[in-house]
N, C-alpha and C positions, 0 to 999 in steps of 0.2 A: 614525533611528539609522544611522550609517555602518556599512558592512559590516565594517570593521576592528574594530568593537566587539563583533562576534558571537564569543562564546567557546565555544559548544556547538552541536551538530547532532544532531537526533533523527530517526531513519529508520523509516518503515513498512517492511514486508517484502514481502508478496505483491503483485505487480504493480509494485513499485518496485525492489527489489533482485533479485528472481527472477521469472521470467515464468510465474507460476502462476495469475494471475487468469483467463486464458482457459480454464484447466482447471476452475476453479470454475464458470465460466459453462457449460461443456459438461456437467459432471457433475451440477450442480444440476438442469438441464433433463432429463437422462437419468434421474436418480433419481426426479424427480417424475412423469415419464412412466410409469415402472415401477409407480407407485402410482395411475395413472389421472388425473393432473393435467397440464394443458397449460401448463407454465411457460414464459414468454417471456423474451427478453433483458432487457426493462425490469424484470421482476420481480427478476431476479438483480442488476441494477445498483442497484436500490433498497435492497438489503440488503448491498451490498458494503462490507466493513470494519466492519460494524455488529455490536455486541455482541448476544448472544442475547436479553437482556432487551428489546431493541428489535426484533430481527429476527423473533422469534416472533409478536408481535402484528401486525407488518407483513405477514408471510406469511398469517396468518389473515384479515387484512383483504382480501387478494387472493383467497383460495381458500375462505374460510369457516372457522368455528370447529372443524369436524371435520378440518381439514387435519392430517395426522400429522407435525408438524414434526420431531420428534426421530427418528422412523423414517426419514423422507426424508433428513435430515442424515446419519444413520449409514450409510445406503446410499450416499449421495454420497461419504462418506469412504472406504468400501470400494472403490468404483469408481475414485476418484482415486488411492488408494494403489496399486491394482493397475496403473494406467496408469504411474505414476511408477516403480514397480519395474521395469517393462519398457522404459520410454522415457526416464526422467529428465526434467530441465527445464533451461531456459537461464538464465544470468545476464544481467541487463539491461545494455545498452550503457553503458559509462563508469563502472560501479560502482567498480571498484578504482582508477581514475584519481582519482575524487573522494575515496574513502576515504584514499588515499595522500596526497593534497593536504592534507586536513584534519588528518591525523596529523602531517605535516611542518610545518604551521603552528600546531601546538599546540592545536587545538580538541578539546574533549572530545566523545565520541560515545556515543549510546545508541540502543536500539531500542524502539519503541512500536508493537506490533502486536496486532491482534485475534486472531491465531493463538495457540493454546494453547502453553504453555511447552515441552512435550516436543518438539513438531514444530518450533517455532522453533529450539531448540538444535540439533536434528538437521540442519535445512536450512542454517543458518549454518555449522555444522561441515563439511557436505558441500562447500560452496563455498569454504571457507577464509576466511570473513569474521568468524568469532566473536571472533578476537583483537583486532579493532579497537574493540570496544565495551566500555565500563566499566560499563554498566548495560543491563539488558534487562527491559522491562516487557511482559507478555503479557496477552491477554484474560482468562485464568483467574487473574490475579493482582490484579485490581481489581474493585470491586463494580459500577462503571458504566463500560462501555467506550465506544468511539466510537459516536456523535458527541459524547458527554459529554467534557468536558475532563480528567477525572480521570487518564486514562492518560498524557497529556502532562505534567500537573502532577506526577505521580509520577516520571516520567522525568527532568525537569529538577531535581527535588529530589534525586534520586540523583546527578546530576551536580554538585550543590551550586552551581547557577547560577539566577538569576532567569529566568523565561521570556522576558523582553524581550531577553536576551542570547543567545537560542538561535533557530536556524532549525529548521523542521520540513519534512522532505521527504515528500511524499504523492502518491499517484496518484488518489485517490478523493475525491468530494465529502464523504462522511462523515468521512474522515480530516482533510480541510481544516477542516471545521467544528470538530472536536475541537481541533486545533492552534491555530486562530485564537482560539477561546474561552478557551484556556489562556493566551493572551498571546504565543505564539511568532510569529516571522516565518514565514509559510506559503509554501512554494515547491512548486509542482505540477509533476510530471513526468507528463503524462497517459498513460494506458495504454489502457483500453477506450473511454473517452469524453473529449471535450474539456470544459473548464470552461464551465458555463452562466453566465448573467448574474447569478444570485444568489450565485455563488461568487467571481466576479471581484473584487469589492471587498475580499475577505478575503486576496487573494494579493499577496505581495511580488514574485513573479516566476513565470514559466512557462517551462520549457525542454523540448525534445523528447528530451533524454537527460541522464543524470546528469553526465557530464563537462562538458556545457555550463554547469552550475551553478557551476563554478569561477569563471566570469566575474562572478558575483554578489559573491563575496568579493574579487575583484580590482577591482571597480568599473568593469568594461568590458563592452562588448557590449550587445545588446538584452535587456531583461528579459522581453519578451513577443513571441512570434512574430508575424509579419505577418498570418497567417491568423486571429489573434484580434482584429483590428480591430473586428469585430462579435461581441462575446462571447456574444450571445444565440443565435447560430447554432452548432450542433454540427457541426464539420467532420469528418464521419466519413471522408471520403476521405483527408484529411491524416493522420488518426489511423491509418488502415489502412496508409498508405504508410510512416509513421514506424515502426510496429510491425514491418513486414516488414523494414525496413532494420536494426532493432535486433536481430533474432533470427536473421539468416542466418549470422553468423560467430562465434557464441558457443560456449563450451565447454558440452557437455551433461553434466549431473550426474545420476547415478543412485543409487538405494538399493535394497537388498533387504530393508529392514526396514519392515514395515507400521507406520503411525503413526496414532494416534487423534486425531480432530478434537475 
């Protein structure tokens, strides 16, 4: 399908529009440690963007049936809220360039995020992005969240478009699986990790920042960075470099309102 026939775009939020995934990584580990569990990066990556119905058994498979999932999650939320109140968060590079382009070219836009509705509304309002989206589907609004396709199917239904005429912007493997299973064109903007070999066949494109994705709609430029020639290799150095470049010059957004996860 030619990019010109794409009529809608659905966006993830954390790690894609706002630079908060690194905070989840930090505070999941800190919270688990406070409960006596040694949570590693790979444990957090495994549940990234994953709905609770899937993340709870996943965490118990790592740490045992006695792992206090909800208590650890609540403590993580408390720690993260406190940090954001004091330090805020960054908007990811190129977000508003892409949003303005899609708006100017008449594409409908929606949000599909595992984040609960209250926090999603708050964060999008904080950065001034809420007015771009005609639909917002959150993790607490569907029965089966990511990686299940329900959240994307619901989002495109709200846009009154078939999934084949929509692109999905995601930063995580679980989000990509959800979007691809729904029938959307999946575009990855990697955040914490690069796409592995099992994800690559699901992708229509990979870009290092959101503004680069304009090329997908214009039919120009490279759809995959050169460092992804060997997709089975996770290029952590490239990911670290691109993250540093994306977060050095962004506006910092802060809130004094605690939000529940």
